[in-house]
C-alpha distance (Angstrom), angle and dihedral (degrees) to the residues before:
residue distance angle dihedral
M1 . . .
I2 3.82 . .
D3 3.80 116.3 .
N4 3.81 129.3 -167.7
V5 3.80 107.8 -133.4
Y6 3.83 119.2 -169.0
Q7 3.79 104.5 -147.6
L8 3.76 131.4 -172.4
I9 3.81 103.0 -130.2
A10 3.82 97.7 172.9
P11 3.82 134.4 -5.2
R12 3.83 109.0 -52.5
T13 3.82 90.6 -6.2
V14 3.83 120.4 115.3
A15 3.80 126.5 -176.7
I16 3.81 133.4 178.4
K17 3.80 119.6 -112.8
F18 3.80 120.2 -166.9
E19 3.79 109.4 -142.6
D20 3.81 130.7 -175.7
V21 3.81 103.7 -134.6
D22 3.80 125.9 -159.8
I23 3.80 105.9 -130.8
A24 3.81 98.6 176.4
N25 3.83 112.3 132.8
K26 3.81 90.5 -4.2
V27 3.78 137.9 122.5
I28 3.81 109.9 -119.3
V29 3.79 112.1 -145.0
R30 3.79 129.4 -173.6
P31 3.83 109.5 -147.3
R32 3.81 111.6 -125.4
Y33 3.81 110.8 164.4
M34 3.80 126.1 22.3
A35 3.80 136.3 -176.6
V36 3.79 128.2 -149.1
C37 3.80 117.3 -125.3
H38 3.82 125.1 -157.8
A39 3.81 86.8 -115.5
D40 3.83 90.8 57.4
Q41 3.79 89.3 48.4
R42 3.82 93.0 51.8
Y43 3.80 90.0 53.6
F44 3.82 93.1 45.1
Q45 3.81 92.6 50.1
G46 3.83 93.4 41.9
K47 3.80 92.0 -118.8
R48 3.80 95.0 140.1
D49 3.81 121.5 92.7
P50 3.84 109.9 -75.1
E51 3.80 91.1 -119.6
V52 3.82 90.1 53.4
M53 3.80 90.5 49.5
R54 3.80 91.7 51.2
K55 3.80 90.7 49.9
K56 3.82 97.7 45.6
L57 3.82 103.6 40.3
P58 2.96 139.0 121.1
M59 3.80 91.7 48.6
A60 3.80 139.6 140.8
L61 3.80 110.5 -119.8
I62 3.84 132.9 -140.2
H63 3.80 127.4 72.3
E64 3.83 98.2 -179.1
C65 3.76 109.3 80.0
L66 3.81 144.8 148.5
G67 3.78 115.1 -156.8
E68 3.78 144.3 174.0
V69 3.80 123.0 -118.7
L70 3.81 111.0 -114.7
A71 3.80 97.3 175.9
D72 3.79 137.9 -12.5
A73 3.78 122.5 -158.7
T74 3.83 89.4 -177.7
H75 3.85 93.3 59.5
T76 3.81 90.5 -133.0
F77 3.81 96.5 120.7
N78 3.79 137.6 30.5
V79 3.78 123.0 -119.3
G80 3.80 108.0 -92.4
D81 3.81 95.9 26.1
P82 3.82 113.5 144.9
V83 3.79 109.1 -123.7
V84 3.77 141.5 168.0
M85 3.79 121.1 -136.1
I86 3.79 125.6 -132.3
P87 3.82 110.7 -133.4
N88 3.81 95.4 -157.4
I89 3.79 117.9 106.5
P90 3.83 98.0 -158.9
G91 3.78 122.4 -128.4
H92 3.78 127.1 -154.4
G93 3.78 105.7 -97.4
P94 3.81 124.3 162.3
D95 3.81 121.0 -92.1
G96 3.78 111.8 -68.9
V97 3.81 95.5 31.6
Y98 3.79 113.4 112.8
E99 3.79 117.5 -123.7
N100 3.82 92.2 -115.6
Y101 3.82 91.5 59.9
A102 3.81 100.9 34.6
S103 3.78 118.9 123.4
G104 3.78 110.9 -99.5
S105 3.79 94.7 22.1
A106 3.79 119.8 137.1
F107 3.78 137.8 -166.0
R108 3.78 132.3 -137.5
S109 3.82 113.5 -117.9
S110 3.81 89.4 22.7
G111 3.77 106.7 77.7
H112 3.82 93.8 -29.8
D113 3.80 128.7 67.2
G114 3.78 113.1 -85.5
F115 3.79 129.4 -150.7
M116 3.81 100.4 -72.8
R117 3.81 93.2 112.3
E118 3.79 142.8 95.6
F119 3.79 94.5 -95.6
V120 3.80 138.7 -9.8
A121 3.83 126.1 -138.7
L122 3.80 112.4 -155.2
P123 3.80 140.2 163.4
A124 3.80 110.8 -99.6
D125 3.81 92.7 -109.3
R126 3.83 89.6 62.6
V127 3.81 91.5 60.2
V128 3.83 126.8 74.1
S129 3.80 128.5 -173.6
C130 3.81 113.9 -117.3
A131 3.80 97.9 -175.5
G132 3.79 110.3 153.2
V133 3.81 95.7 33.4
E134 3.80 121.5 102.6
P135 3.85 110.5 -111.5
H136 3.82 97.1 -121.0
V137 3.82 89.2 52.6
A138 3.81 96.0 40.2
A139 3.81 87.5 56.6
I140 3.82 89.0 72.7
T141 3.83 95.1 49.3
E142 3.80 92.6 115.3
F143 3.80 88.8 54.2
V144 3.81 91.6 50.2
S145 3.82 90.8 45.2
V146 3.82 88.5 60.8
T147 3.81 88.6 61.4
M148 3.80 90.6 48.2
H149 3.80 89.8 52.8
G150 3.80 89.9 50.8
I151 3.81 91.1 50.2
H152 3.80 91.0 48.4
R153 3.79 91.9 51.4
F154 3.82 89.5 45.8
D155 3.80 91.7 51.6
I156 3.80 89.7 57.3
A157 3.82 98.5 41.1
A158 3.81 105.9 38.7
H159 3.79 126.7 83.0
A160 3.79 118.4 -112.1
K161 3.83 98.9 -98.9
R162 3.79 101.7 94.2
D163 3.78 104.1 151.3
R164 3.82 94.4 127.5
I165 3.79 126.4 26.5
A166 3.80 122.8 -178.9
I167 3.79 127.9 -149.3
I168 3.80 113.0 -158.6
G169 3.79 109.9 -154.8
D170 3.80 135.8 43.7
G171 3.81 103.7 -141.5
S172 3.81 130.3 105.3
L173 3.80 94.9 -73.5
A174 3.80 92.2 50.8
Y175 3.80 90.7 47.7
A176 3.82 94.5 48.9
L177 3.80 89.6 46.7
A178 3.81 91.4 50.7
C179 3.83 88.3 53.2
T180 3.80 95.4 49.9
L181 3.81 95.4 37.7
S182 3.81 90.6 53.5
C183 3.82 88.2 55.5
Q184 3.79 95.7 46.6
Y185 3.82 95.1 43.1
P186 3.81 105.9 28.0
E187 3.82 93.3 163.0
C188 3.81 93.9 51.6
E189 3.80 123.3 97.7
I190 3.80 108.4 -124.4
V191 3.79 117.0 -152.9
V192 3.82 119.6 -165.4
V193 3.80 121.1 -161.6
G194 3.80 117.1 -170.1
H195 3.79 143.5 148.7
D196 3.81 104.1 -131.9
P197 3.84 115.7 76.2
E198 3.81 93.4 -158.8
K199 3.80 94.2 51.5
L200 3.78 92.1 42.0
S201 3.81 90.3 55.3
M202 3.82 89.0 66.3
F203 3.81 91.7 66.3
S204 3.80 92.0 76.6
F205 3.81 92.9 137.2
V206 3.83 96.6 63.1
A207 3.80 126.2 88.7
E208 3.82 98.9 -116.3
R209 3.82 138.2 9.3
Y210 3.79 127.7 -167.8
L211 3.76 137.5 176.9
S212 3.79 105.0 -127.3
Y213 3.81 92.9 -121.3
E214 3.81 91.9 50.4
A215 3.80 100.2 43.5
P216 3.83 113.1 128.1
A217 3.78 115.6 -101.9
D218 3.81 89.5 -128.3
L219 3.82 94.7 51.3
T220 3.81 111.0 133.7
F221 3.79 137.7 174.0
D222 3.80 136.3 177.0
H223 3.81 98.5 -126.9
A224 3.79 138.8 -1.2
F225 3.81 144.7 -153.0
E226 3.81 117.5 -146.3
C227 3.82 109.5 -146.6
A228 3.81 100.2 157.9
G229 3.79 101.4 95.3
G230 3.79 126.6 171.2
E231 3.78 117.4 42.0
G232 3.80 90.0 -13.8
S233 3.81 93.7 63.5
T234 3.80 95.6 85.8
S235 3.80 96.6 52.2
A236 3.82 91.5 41.3
I237 3.80 92.7 53.4
D238 3.80 91.4 44.7
F239 3.81 89.7 51.7
V240 3.80 92.0 52.3
I241 3.81 93.6 47.4
E242 3.81 89.5 52.2
H243 3.81 97.6 47.8
I244 3.81 106.6 29.1
Q245 3.79 120.6 104.7
P246 3.83 119.1 -112.9
Q247 3.82 114.8 -73.6
G248 3.78 91.5 13.8
T249 3.79 121.2 154.3
L250 3.80 122.2 -122.8
M251 3.81 115.7 -158.5
L252 3.81 110.0 -154.5
M253 3.82 109.3 -149.7
G254 3.81 105.4 145.6
V255 3.80 115.9 100.1
S256 3.80 120.3 -131.1
E257 3.79 126.3 -174.5
H258 3.80 92.1 -153.4
P259 3.83 136.4 48.4
V260 3.80 114.0 -79.3
P261 3.84 120.1 -147.4
V262 3.81 116.3 -130.1
F263 3.82 123.5 -164.9
T264 3.79 94.6 -128.6
R265 3.82 95.1 179.7
N266 3.80 90.6 68.5
V267 3.80 91.6 41.2
L268 3.79 88.7 56.1
E269 3.79 94.5 43.9
K270 3.80 90.9 54.6
G271 3.80 94.2 41.6
M272 3.78 90.7 -127.5
T273 3.79 127.1 179.0
L274 3.82 117.3 -139.3
V275 3.80 117.3 -162.5
G276 3.80 124.4 -173.6
C277 3.82 117.6 -145.7
S278 3.78 127.1 -170.5
R279 3.79 132.1 169.0
S280 3.81 122.1 -30.6
G281 3.79 146.0 -114.7
R282 3.79 141.6 -130.0
D283 3.81 95.0 -75.5
D284 3.83 89.3 53.5
F285 3.82 91.0 51.3
L286 3.79 90.7 52.0
A287 3.81 90.6 48.4
A288 3.81 91.3 47.3
I289 3.81 93.0 52.6
D290 3.81 90.6 49.0
V291 3.81 89.7 55.1
M292 3.81 94.6 41.1
R293 3.80 93.0 55.6
D294 3.80 86.8 71.7
K295 3.82 105.3 100.2
D296 3.81 93.2 -142.7
I297 3.81 90.8 53.8
Q298 3.81 90.6 47.9
R299 3.78 89.2 51.8
R300 3.80 92.0 49.6
L301 3.79 94.2 46.2
S302 3.80 91.4 48.7
Q303 3.81 86.6 65.2
I304 3.82 90.2 72.4
V305 3.82 95.1 44.7
H306 3.80 120.2 96.8
F307 3.81 110.5 -169.9
D308 3.81 110.0 -147.4
G309 3.79 100.8 -172.8
E310 3.79 129.6 -115.2
V311 3.80 130.2 -27.5
N312 3.80 113.0 -143.0
D313 3.81 102.9 155.2
I314 3.80 143.3 11.5
K315 3.80 91.1 -87.6
D316 3.83 87.8 60.2
I317 3.81 90.5 51.2
K318 3.80 89.2 56.3
R319 3.81 89.9 47.3
V320 3.80 92.1 54.6
F321 3.80 93.3 51.6
A322 3.80 91.1 46.4
T323 3.81 90.6 50.9
D324 3.79 91.2 47.8
L325 3.81 90.6 58.0
Q326 3.82 88.0 63.6
N327 3.81 94.6 41.7
P328 3.83 117.6 89.0
F329 3.80 92.2 -162.7
K330 3.83 137.2 39.9
T331 3.81 119.8 -41.3
V332 3.81 112.3 -149.3
F333 3.80 125.3 -175.7
K334 3.80 138.6 177.0
W335 3.80 113.9 -111.7
G336 3.80 111.8 -135.1
L337 3.79 100.5 166.1
């Protein structure tokens, strides 16, 4: 079956590839709503290392996507079902290794074509029903699933005293994490530390909010999630090391393109545990959908979604990425190609 695949072939340059796709024993999904990730944007703008760009391109972008089932040879779904697609291509790691870390695993829109195409053919275990979730919110399920993976890893790693948990960062990831963390730990006090007053004002449902330069010297918390990433990673990690209680766990979730220094002496003196989290797997998607079916959570998550209309040609693709550069939150668009 011939598929139209919209590949990035050079920074800000998209071309159509016609690909013969094997659809045997697959679920055929028509992409409907997509969300732009910072990783997609870095590829589109050519902000990755030149060697990385040469290795990854040409490649279809987008790994956050809601679709509609067109056909299902596995008889798992009905035609017309709304579904989200899992971008992981699982490897073959030993027992106990999550699919997103397993040796030989791969990821769509990072070295493999993503979902910016006419249709997608996937094994049934790479497709999850999202019935009950509004389309513009369901489009960011993969993003929310990353927070669920972080919470799952935290639940295993952290000691039992979880009265106060800090989130360092005030962007989309921090906000989505605050939403899911408040559901998973409703009795816990969530503290958010950020640097942008306008963004910080959106976290009205947490116990405490502080601008990083105004945080009390005696502020403490049992554990923390670092969601700053980039150039903010260093100061965020330093802040946590200074304020966290002994033997606290720090979940590292912000992505940085460059090495980040960590003051290991103080990490050792406090007996801290540092856990790195990246991406997610099927179980995290299922958990994310369970949380996102809550109408209050949908309402909260919709606050970080900017809907940018419909994409009907390559010019529209360029428009969406240009808009996203000006959007501090999640850009979602309807896929009409």
